[in-house]
PyMOL commands that place a pseudoatom at each C-alpha (Angstrom):
pseudoatom trace, name=CA, resn=MET, resi=1, chain=A, elem=C, hetatm=0, pos=[-12.296, -15.355, 9.564]
pseudoatom trace, name=CA, resn=MET, resi=2, chain=A, elem=C, hetatm=0, pos=[-10.816, -12.508, 7.545]
pseudoatom trace, name=CA, resn=THR, resi=3, chain=A, elem=C, hetatm=0, pos=[-12.811, -9.330, 7.011]
pseudoatom trace, name=CA, resn=ILE, resi=4, chain=A, elem=C, hetatm=0, pos=[-12.073, -6.105, 5.177]
pseudoatom trace, name=CA, resn=ARG, resi=5, chain=A, elem=C, hetatm=0, pos=[-13.702, -2.874, 6.317]
pseudoatom trace, name=CA, resn=ALA, resi=6, chain=A, elem=C, hetatm=0, pos=[-13.205, 0.873, 6.085]
pseudoatom trace, name=CA, resn=ALA, resi=7, chain=A, elem=C, hetatm=0, pos=[-10.575, 2.164, 8.503]
pseudoatom trace, name=CA, resn=GLY, resi=8, chain=A, elem=C, hetatm=0, pos=[-11.572, 4.532, 11.275]
pseudoatom trace, name=CA, resn=PRO, resi=9, chain=A, elem=C, hetatm=0, pos=[-9.805, 6.661, 13.891]
pseudoatom trace, name=CA, resn=ALA, resi=10, chain=A, elem=C, hetatm=0, pos=[-9.943, 3.835, 16.459]
pseudoatom trace, name=CA, resn=ASP, resi=11, chain=A, elem=C, hetatm=0, pos=[-7.768, 1.726, 14.110]
pseudoatom trace, name=CA, resn=LEU, resi=12, chain=A, elem=C, hetatm=0, pos=[-4.837, 4.137, 13.997]
pseudoatom trace, name=CA, resn=GLU, resi=13, chain=A, elem=C, hetatm=0, pos=[-2.768, 2.540, 16.766]
pseudoatom trace, name=CA, resn=ALA, resi=14, chain=A, elem=C, hetatm=0, pos=[-2.942, -0.866, 15.062]
pseudoatom trace, name=CA, resn=ILE, resi=15, chain=A, elem=C, hetatm=0, pos=[-2.262, 0.693, 11.640]
pseudoatom trace, name=CA, resn=GLY, resi=16, chain=A, elem=C, hetatm=0, pos=[0.883, 2.316, 13.045]
pseudoatom trace, name=CA, resn=ARG, resi=17, chain=A, elem=C, hetatm=0, pos=[2.023, -1.021, 14.467]
pseudoatom trace, name=CA, resn=VAL, resi=18, chain=A, elem=C, hetatm=0, pos=[1.407, -2.898, 11.208]
pseudoatom trace, name=CA, resn=HIS, resi=19, chain=A, elem=C, hetatm=0, pos=[3.199, -0.172, 9.233]
pseudoatom trace, name=CA, resn=VAL, resi=20, chain=A, elem=C, hetatm=0, pos=[6.365, -0.375, 11.340]
pseudoatom trace, name=CA, resn=GLU, resi=21, chain=A, elem=C, hetatm=0, pos=[6.375, -4.203, 11.458]
pseudoatom trace, name=CA, resn=ALA, resi=22, chain=A, elem=C, hetatm=0, pos=[5.915, -4.455, 7.687]
pseudoatom trace, name=CA, resn=TRP, resi=23, chain=A, elem=C, hetatm=0, pos=[8.634, -1.893, 6.902]
pseudoatom trace, name=CA, resn=ARG, resi=24, chain=A, elem=C, hetatm=0, pos=[11.161, -3.520, 9.226]
pseudoatom trace, name=CA, resn=HIS, resi=25, chain=A, elem=C, hetatm=0, pos=[10.447, -6.919, 7.712]
pseudoatom trace, name=CA, resn=ALA, resi=26, chain=A, elem=C, hetatm=0, pos=[10.160, -6.068, 4.017]
pseudoatom trace, name=CA, resn=TYR, resi=27, chain=A, elem=C, hetatm=0, pos=[12.798, -3.358, 3.771]
pseudoatom trace, name=CA, resn=HIS, resi=28, chain=A, elem=C, hetatm=0, pos=[15.565, -4.802, 5.968]
pseudoatom trace, name=CA, resn=GLY, resi=29, chain=A, elem=C, hetatm=0, pos=[18.721, -4.493, 3.888]
pseudoatom trace, name=CA, resn=ILE, resi=30, chain=A, elem=C, hetatm=0, pos=[17.013, -2.064, 1.485]
pseudoatom trace, name=CA, resn=VAL, resi=31, chain=A, elem=C, hetatm=0, pos=[16.198, 0.975, 3.625]
pseudoatom trace, name=CA, resn=PRO, resi=32, chain=A, elem=C, hetatm=0, pos=[18.970, 2.245, 5.936]
pseudoatom trace, name=CA, resn=SER, resi=33, chain=A, elem=C, hetatm=0, pos=[18.730, 0.448, 9.273]
pseudoatom trace, name=CA, resn=SER, resi=34, chain=A, elem=C, hetatm=0, pos=[19.104, 3.814, 11.030]
pseudoatom trace, name=CA, resn=PHE, resi=35, chain=A, elem=C, hetatm=0, pos=[15.710, 4.782, 9.614]
pseudoatom trace, name=CA, resn=LEU, resi=36, chain=A, elem=C, hetatm=0, pos=[14.047, 1.437, 10.353]
pseudoatom trace, name=CA, resn=HIS, resi=37, chain=A, elem=C, hetatm=0, pos=[15.205, 1.549, 13.985]
pseudoatom trace, name=CA, resn=ARG, resi=38, chain=A, elem=C, hetatm=0, pos=[13.807, 5.067, 14.434]
pseudoatom trace, name=CA, resn=MET, resi=39, chain=A, elem=C, hetatm=0, pos=[10.383, 4.149, 13.116]
pseudoatom trace, name=CA, resn=ASP, resi=40, chain=A, elem=C, hetatm=0, pos=[7.736, 4.603, 15.797]
pseudoatom trace, name=CA, resn=PRO, resi=41, chain=A, elem=C, hetatm=0, pos=[4.214, 3.153, 15.590]
pseudoatom trace, name=CA, resn=ALA, resi=42, chain=A, elem=C, hetatm=0, pos=[2.738, 6.251, 17.276]
pseudoatom trace, name=CA, resn=VAL, resi=43, chain=A, elem=C, hetatm=0, pos=[4.374, 8.561, 14.717]
pseudoatom trace, name=CA, resn=SER, resi=44, chain=A, elem=C, hetatm=0, pos=[3.129, 6.344, 11.878]
pseudoatom trace, name=CA, resn=ALA, resi=45, chain=A, elem=C, hetatm=0, pos=[-0.370, 6.352, 13.347]
pseudoatom trace, name=CA, resn=GLU, resi=46, chain=A, elem=C, hetatm=0, pos=[-0.364, 10.145, 13.484]
pseudoatom trace, name=CA, resn=ARG, resi=47, chain=A, elem=C, hetatm=0, pos=[0.793, 10.360, 9.859]
pseudoatom trace, name=CA, resn=PHE, resi=48, chain=A, elem=C, hetatm=0, pos=[-2.045, 8.078, 8.812]
pseudoatom trace, name=CA, resn=ARG, resi=49, chain=A, elem=C, hetatm=0, pos=[-4.551, 10.145, 10.847]
pseudoatom trace, name=CA, resn=ARG, resi=50, chain=A, elem=C, hetatm=0, pos=[-4.138, 12.959, 8.291]
pseudoatom trace, name=CA, resn=ARG, resi=51, chain=A, elem=C, hetatm=0, pos=[-4.660, 10.529, 5.418]
pseudoatom trace, name=CA, resn=LEU, resi=52, chain=A, elem=C, hetatm=0, pos=[-7.690, 8.980, 7.061]
pseudoatom trace, name=CA, resn=SER, resi=53, chain=A, elem=C, hetatm=0, pos=[-9.376, 12.375, 7.298]
pseudoatom trace, name=CA, resn=ASP, resi=54, chain=A, elem=C, hetatm=0, pos=[-8.843, 13.102, 3.569]
pseudoatom trace, name=CA, resn=PRO, resi=55, chain=A, elem=C, hetatm=0, pos=[-12.202, 12.503, 1.809]
pseudoatom trace, name=CA, resn=LYS, resi=56, chain=A, elem=C, hetatm=0, pos=[-10.410, 11.835, -1.500]
pseudoatom trace, name=CA, resn=GLN, resi=57, chain=A, elem=C, hetatm=0, pos=[-8.653, 8.785, -0.066]
pseudoatom trace, name=CA, resn=ALA, resi=58, chain=A, elem=C, hetatm=0, pos=[-9.950, 5.287, 0.510]
pseudoatom trace, name=CA, resn=PHE, resi=59, chain=A, elem=C, hetatm=0, pos=[-8.507, 3.521, 3.551]
pseudoatom trace, name=CA, resn=TRP, resi=60, chain=A, elem=C, hetatm=0, pos=[-9.211, -0.142, 4.360]
pseudoatom trace, name=CA, resn=VAL, resi=61, chain=A, elem=C, hetatm=0, pos=[-8.122, -2.520, 7.091]
pseudoatom trace, name=CA, resn=ALA, resi=62, chain=A, elem=C, hetatm=0, pos=[-7.956, -6.320, 7.095]
pseudoatom trace, name=CA, resn=LEU, resi=63, chain=A, elem=C, hetatm=0, pos=[-8.952, -8.061, 10.298]
pseudoatom trace, name=CA, resn=ALA, resi=64, chain=A, elem=C, hetatm=0, pos=[-8.330, -11.576, 11.531]
pseudoatom trace, name=CA, resn=GLY, resi=65, chain=A, elem=C, hetatm=0, pos=[-11.035, -11.797, 14.145]
pseudoatom trace, name=CA, resn=GLU, resi=66, chain=A, elem=C, hetatm=0, pos=[-10.683, -8.450, 15.944]
pseudoatom trace, name=CA, resn=GLU, resi=67, chain=A, elem=C, hetatm=0, pos=[-6.970, -7.956, 15.144]
pseudoatom trace, name=CA, resn=ILE, resi=68, chain=A, elem=C, hetatm=0, pos=[-5.899, -5.609, 12.334]
pseudoatom trace, name=CA, resn=VAL, resi=69, chain=A, elem=C, hetatm=0, pos=[-3.338, -7.533, 10.284]
pseudoatom trace, name=CA, resn=GLY, resi=70, chain=A, elem=C, hetatm=0, pos=[-3.098, -5.324, 7.192]
pseudoatom trace, name=CA, resn=PHE, resi=71, chain=A, elem=C, hetatm=0, pos=[-4.203, -2.116, 5.564]
pseudoatom trace, name=CA, resn=ALA, resi=72, chain=A, elem=C, hetatm=0, pos=[-4.294, -0.349, 2.224]
pseudoatom trace, name=CA, resn=SER, resi=73, chain=A, elem=C, hetatm=0, pos=[-5.037, 3.146, 1.034]
pseudoatom trace, name=CA, resn=GLY, resi=74, chain=A, elem=C, hetatm=0, pos=[-5.396, 4.876, -2.291]
pseudoatom trace, name=CA, resn=GLY, resi=75, chain=A, elem=C, hetatm=0, pos=[-6.883, 7.775, -4.158]
pseudoatom trace, name=CA, resn=PRO, resi=76, chain=A, elem=C, hetatm=0, pos=[-6.119, 10.210, -6.970]
pseudoatom trace, name=CA, resn=ASN, resi=77, chain=A, elem=C, hetatm=0, pos=[-2.761, 9.727, -8.661]
pseudoatom trace, name=CA, resn=ARG, resi=78, chain=A, elem=C, hetatm=0, pos=[-0.009, 11.890, -7.130]
pseudoatom trace, name=CA, resn=LEU, resi=79, chain=A, elem=C, hetatm=0, pos=[2.724, 10.777, -9.556]
pseudoatom trace, name=CA, resn=ALA, resi=80, chain=A, elem=C, hetatm=0, pos=[3.169, 13.730, -11.915]
pseudoatom trace, name=CA, resn=ASP, resi=81, chain=A, elem=C, hetatm=0, pos=[5.539, 11.839, -14.217]
pseudoatom trace, name=CA, resn=PHE, resi=82, chain=A, elem=C, hetatm=0, pos=[3.360, 8.750, -14.620]
pseudoatom trace, name=CA, resn=GLU, resi=83, chain=A, elem=C, hetatm=0, pos=[-0.035, 8.721, -16.282]
pseudoatom trace, name=CA, resn=ALA, resi=84, chain=A, elem=C, hetatm=0, pos=[-2.781, 7.119, -14.215]
pseudoatom trace, name=CA, resn=ASP, resi=85, chain=A, elem=C, hetatm=0, pos=[-6.075, 8.240, -12.708]
pseudoatom trace, name=CA, resn=ALA, resi=86, chain=A, elem=C, hetatm=0, pos=[-5.666, 6.517, -9.334]
pseudoatom trace, name=CA, resn=GLU, resi=87, chain=A, elem=C, hetatm=0, pos=[-2.793, 5.401, -7.146]
pseudoatom trace, name=CA, resn=ILE, resi=88, chain=A, elem=C, hetatm=0, pos=[-2.374, 2.733, -4.499]
pseudoatom trace, name=CA, resn=TYR, resi=89, chain=A, elem=C, hetatm=0, pos=[-0.642, 4.696, -1.736]
pseudoatom trace, name=CA, resn=THR, resi=90, chain=A, elem=C, hetatm=0, pos=[-0.082, 1.967, 0.838]
pseudoatom trace, name=CA, resn=LEU, resi=91, chain=A, elem=C, hetatm=0, pos=[-0.400, -1.791, 1.100]
pseudoatom trace, name=CA, resn=TYR, resi=92, chain=A, elem=C, hetatm=0, pos=[0.992, -3.456, 4.212]
pseudoatom trace, name=CA, resn=VAL, resi=93, chain=A, elem=C, hetatm=0, pos=[0.332, -6.826, 5.831]
pseudoatom trace, name=CA, resn=CYS, resi=94, chain=A, elem=C, hetatm=0, pos=[1.850, -8.086, 9.099]
pseudoatom trace, name=CA, resn=PRO, resi=95, chain=A, elem=C, hetatm=0, pos=[4.758, -10.396, 8.273]
pseudoatom trace, name=CA, resn=SER, resi=96, chain=A, elem=C, hetatm=0, pos=[3.144, -13.346, 10.094]
pseudoatom trace, name=CA, resn=TRP, resi=97, chain=A, elem=C, hetatm=0, pos=[0.009, -12.938, 7.937]
pseudoatom trace, name=CA, resn=GLN, resi=98, chain=A, elem=C, hetatm=0, pos=[1.646, -12.564, 4.524]
pseudoatom trace, name=CA, resn=GLY, resi=99, chain=A, elem=C, hetatm=0, pos=[0.992, -15.134, 1.819]
pseudoatom trace, name=CA, resn=ARG, resi=100, chain=A, elem=C, hetatm=0, pos=[-2.653, -15.675, 2.805]
pseudoatom trace, name=CA, resn=GLY, resi=101, chain=A, elem=C, hetatm=0, pos=[-4.366, -13.506, 0.184]
pseudoatom trace, name=CA, resn=ILE, resi=102, chain=A, elem=C, hetatm=0, pos=[-4.837, -10.475, 2.430]
pseudoatom trace, name=CA, resn=GLY, resi=103, chain=A, elem=C, hetatm=0, pos=[-2.961, -8.117, 0.118]
pseudoatom trace, name=CA, resn=ARG, resi=104, chain=A, elem=C, hetatm=0, pos=[-4.987, -9.343, -2.850]
pseudoatom trace, name=CA, resn=ARG, resi=105, chain=A, elem=C, hetatm=0, pos=[-8.251, -8.735, -0.983]
pseudoatom trace, name=CA, resn=LEU, resi=106, chain=A, elem=C, hetatm=0, pos=[-7.168, -5.239, 0.050]
pseudoatom trace, name=CA, resn=VAL, resi=107, chain=A, elem=C, hetatm=0, pos=[-6.178, -4.354, -3.530]
pseudoatom trace, name=CA, resn=CYS, resi=108, chain=A, elem=C, hetatm=0, pos=[-9.517, -5.726, -4.720]
pseudoatom trace, name=CA, resn=GLN, resi=109, chain=A, elem=C, hetatm=0, pos=[-11.320, -3.407, -2.313]
pseudoatom trace, name=CA, resn=LEU, resi=110, chain=A, elem=C, hetatm=0, pos=[-9.301, -0.431, -3.590]
pseudoatom trace, name=CA, resn=ALA, resi=111, chain=A, elem=C, hetatm=0, pos=[-9.885, -1.417, -7.237]
pseudoatom trace, name=CA, resn=GLU, resi=112, chain=A, elem=C, hetatm=0, pos=[-13.635, -1.705, -6.691]
pseudoatom trace, name=CA, resn=GLY, resi=113, chain=A, elem=C, hetatm=0, pos=[-13.684, 1.756, -5.138]
pseudoatom trace, name=CA, resn=PHE, resi=114, chain=A, elem=C, hetatm=0, pos=[-11.575, 3.182, -7.959]
pseudoatom trace, name=CA, resn=ALA, resi=115, chain=A, elem=C, hetatm=0, pos=[-13.976, 1.711, -10.531]
pseudoatom trace, name=CA, resn=GLU, resi=116, chain=A, elem=C, hetatm=0, pos=[-16.991, 3.155, -8.674]
pseudoatom trace, name=CA, resn=GLN, resi=117, chain=A, elem=C, hetatm=0, pos=[-15.336, 6.589, -8.735]
pseudoatom trace, name=CA, resn=GLY, resi=118, chain=A, elem=C, hetatm=0, pos=[-14.817, 6.349, -12.480]
pseudoatom trace, name=CA, resn=TYR, resi=119, chain=A, elem=C, hetatm=0, pos=[-11.050, 5.930, -12.445]
pseudoatom trace, name=CA, resn=GLN, resi=120, chain=A, elem=C, hetatm=0, pos=[-9.754, 4.145, -15.532]
pseudoatom trace, name=CA, resn=SER, resi=121, chain=A, elem=C, hetatm=0, pos=[-6.124, 3.378, -14.635]
pseudoatom trace, name=CA, resn=VAL, resi=122, chain=A, elem=C, hetatm=0, pos=[-4.074, 2.723, -11.492]
pseudoatom trace, name=CA, resn=ALA, resi=123, chain=A, elem=C, hetatm=0, pos=[-0.403, 3.151, -10.532]
pseudoatom trace, name=CA, resn=VAL, resi=124, chain=A, elem=C, hetatm=0, pos=[1.678, 2.000, -7.579]
pseudoatom trace, name=CA, resn=VAL, resi=125, chain=A, elem=C, hetatm=0, pos=[5.283, 2.627, -6.531]
pseudoatom trace, name=CA, resn=ALA, resi=126, chain=A, elem=C, hetatm=0, pos=[7.522, 0.017, -4.882]
pseudoatom trace, name=CA, resn=PHE, resi=127, chain=A, elem=C, hetatm=0, pos=[11.173, -0.111, -3.914]
pseudoatom trace, name=CA, resn=ARG, resi=128, chain=A, elem=C, hetatm=0, pos=[13.045, -1.760, -6.784]
pseudoatom trace, name=CA, resn=ASP, resi=129, chain=A, elem=C, hetatm=0, pos=[14.903, -4.108, -4.434]
pseudoatom trace, name=CA, resn=ASN, resi=130, chain=A, elem=C, hetatm=0, pos=[11.778, -5.168, -2.547]
pseudoatom trace, name=CA, resn=PRO, resi=131, chain=A, elem=C, hetatm=0, pos=[11.102, -8.815, -3.462]
pseudoatom trace, name=CA, resn=TRP, resi=132, chain=A, elem=C, hetatm=0, pos=[7.428, -8.335, -2.535]
pseudoatom trace, name=CA, resn=ARG, resi=133, chain=A, elem=C, hetatm=0, pos=[6.956, -6.043, -5.540]
pseudoatom trace, name=CA, resn=ARG, resi=134, chain=A, elem=C, hetatm=0, pos=[6.487, -9.158, -7.675]
pseudoatom trace, name=CA, resn=PHE, resi=135, chain=A, elem=C, hetatm=0, pos=[2.995, -9.240, -6.146]
pseudoatom trace, name=CA, resn=TYR, resi=136, chain=A, elem=C, hetatm=0, pos=[2.049, -6.345, -8.429]
pseudoatom trace, name=CA, resn=GLU, resi=137, chain=A, elem=C, hetatm=0, pos=[3.465, -8.181, -11.440]
pseudoatom trace, name=CA, resn=ARG, resi=138, chain=A, elem=C, hetatm=0, pos=[1.378, -11.250, -10.607]
pseudoatom trace, name=CA, resn=LEU, resi=139, chain=A, elem=C, hetatm=0, pos=[-1.670, -8.961, -10.607]
pseudoatom trace, name=CA, resn=GLY, resi=140, chain=A, elem=C, hetatm=0, pos=[-0.783, -7.801, -14.126]
pseudoatom trace, name=CA, resn=GLY, resi=141, chain=A, elem=C, hetatm=0, pos=[0.897, -4.498, -13.266]
pseudoatom trace, name=CA, resn=MET, resi=142, chain=A, elem=C, hetatm=0, pos=[3.124, -3.289, -16.101]
pseudoatom trace, name=CA, resn=LEU, resi=143, chain=A, elem=C, hetatm=0, pos=[6.467, -1.735, -15.210]
pseudoatom trace, name=CA, resn=VAL, resi=144, chain=A, elem=C, hetatm=0, pos=[6.289, 1.797, -16.635]
pseudoatom trace, name=CA, resn=GLY, resi=145, chain=A, elem=C, hetatm=0, pos=[9.224, 3.599, -15.073]
pseudoatom trace, name=CA, resn=GLU, resi=146, chain=A, elem=C, hetatm=0, pos=[11.586, 4.294, -12.238]
pseudoatom trace, name=CA, resn=LYS, resi=147, chain=A, elem=C, hetatm=0, pos=[12.121, 7.066, -9.723]
pseudoatom trace, name=CA, resn=THR, resi=148, chain=A, elem=C, hetatm=0, pos=[14.036, 7.496, -6.484]
pseudoatom trace, name=CA, resn=PHE, resi=149, chain=A, elem=C, hetatm=0, pos=[13.090, 8.096, -2.876]
pseudoatom trace, name=CA, resn=GLU, resi=150, chain=A, elem=C, hetatm=0, pos=[15.579, 9.462, -0.369]
pseudoatom trace, name=CA, resn=VAL, resi=151, chain=A, elem=C, hetatm=0, pos=[15.814, 7.977, 3.112]
pseudoatom trace, name=CA, resn=ASP, resi=152, chain=A, elem=C, hetatm=0, pos=[18.475, 9.171, 5.564]
pseudoatom trace, name=CA, resn=GLY, resi=153, chain=A, elem=C, hetatm=0, pos=[20.497, 10.644, 2.705]
pseudoatom trace, name=CA, resn=VAL, resi=154, chain=A, elem=C, hetatm=0, pos=[20.389, 7.453, 0.637]
pseudoatom trace, name=CA, resn=ALA, resi=155, chain=A, elem=C, hetatm=0, pos=[18.678, 7.556, -2.772]
pseudoatom trace, name=CA, resn=LEU, resi=156, chain=A, elem=C, hetatm=0, pos=[16.648, 4.359, -3.070]
pseudoatom trace, name=CA, resn=PRO, resi=157, chain=A, elem=C, hetatm=0, pos=[15.515, 3.251, -6.528]
pseudoatom trace, name=CA, resn=GLU, resi=158, chain=A, elem=C, hetatm=0, pos=[11.801, 2.688, -6.965]
pseudoatom trace, name=CA, resn=VAL, resi=159, chain=A, elem=C, hetatm=0, pos=[9.742, 1.186, -9.753]
pseudoatom trace, name=CA, resn=VAL, resi=160, chain=A, elem=C, hetatm=0, pos=[6.304, 2.257, -10.923]
pseudoatom trace, name=CA, resn=TYR, resi=161, chain=A, elem=C, hetatm=0, pos=[3.665, -0.242, -12.028]
pseudoatom trace, name=CA, resn=ARG, resi=162, chain=A, elem=C, hetatm=0, pos=[0.531, 0.669, -13.920]
pseudoatom trace, name=CA, resn=TRP, resi=163, chain=A, elem=C, hetatm=0, pos=[-2.740, -1.010, -14.833]
pseudoatom trace, name=CA, resn=SER, resi=164, chain=A, elem=C, hetatm=0, pos=[-4.336, 0.715, -17.815]
pseudoatom trace, name=CA, resn=ASP, resi=165, chain=A, elem=C, hetatm=0, pos=[-7.719, -0.831, -16.986]
pseudoatom trace, name=CA, resn=VAL, resi=166, chain=A, elem=C, hetatm=0, pos=[-8.959, -0.722, -13.397]
pseudoatom trace, name=CA, resn=GLU, resi=167, chain=A, elem=C, hetatm=0, pos=[-11.536, -3.401, -14.265]
pseudoatom trace, name=CA, resn=GLU, resi=168, chain=A, elem=C, hetatm=0, pos=[-8.739, -5.774, -15.257]
pseudoatom trace, name=CA, resn=LEU, resi=169, chain=A, elem=C, hetatm=0, pos=[-7.028, -5.178, -11.908]
pseudoatom trace, name=CA, resn=ARG, resi=170, chain=A, elem=C, hetatm=0, pos=[-10.314, -5.804, -10.118]
pseudoatom trace, name=CA, resn=LYS, resi=171, chain=A, elem=C, hetatm=0, pos=[-10.849, -9.095, -11.998]
pseudoatom trace, name=CA, resn=ARG, resi=172, chain=A, elem=C, hetatm=0, pos=[-7.302, -10.286, -11.236]
pseudoatom trace, name=CA, resn=THR, resi=173, chain=A, elem=C, hetatm=0, pos=[-7.851, -9.762, -7.507]
pseudoatom trace, name=CA, resn=LYS, resi=174, chain=A, elem=C, hetatm=0, pos=[-11.081, -11.772, -7.303]
for i in range(1, 174): cmd.bond("trace and resi %d" % i, "trace and resi %d" % (i + 1))
show_as sticks, trace
zoom trace
C-alpha cells in the first residue's frame, strides 16, 4: 500500500538515499559523471534538513509499506525571471518505483497545499535533456522558458514549466 505523509527529521537518511539514486538514474549522460559519482546520501540528507526546517516549504514522502520510495517539496516561487506564486522544488522517486503514479500523487499533495495557501500558479524547473520532464507536460505544464544550471563547470540547459491555475494542476493529478 502506498501512502503519502509529511516528511520529518527521521526520514532524512532515506530522502538522501532516494535523492542520490534518482539523480544517478535520471541524469546519467546529462549531468557530468564526476558529479554523480561524488554524490553522497548523507550530504543530500543534510541539505534537505535545512529545507525541512523551513516553515514556508512543504515536504512530503511516499512510502511503500515502511520504505520511503519518493519525495517532493515546494513552496514560494524562487525563480525571479518566471512569474508564478509557487514552485515545485523537488520531485524524486526511486528508479525501481517509477511509473506507478507516485510522482503524480506527490504533485497532487503539493498542489493541494499550494491551493490551501492561496497560491494561484505553479512553476517547476527540469533539465532540458531529462526525458522524465515529459511528466510535467502530461500534467498540463506549459513550457515558458529556459535557463541554465552549472554543474562541475558544465552549463546544463534547463526548461521551466508553468501552470497558471493551481486548481487545474490539482485536478490533473487526481
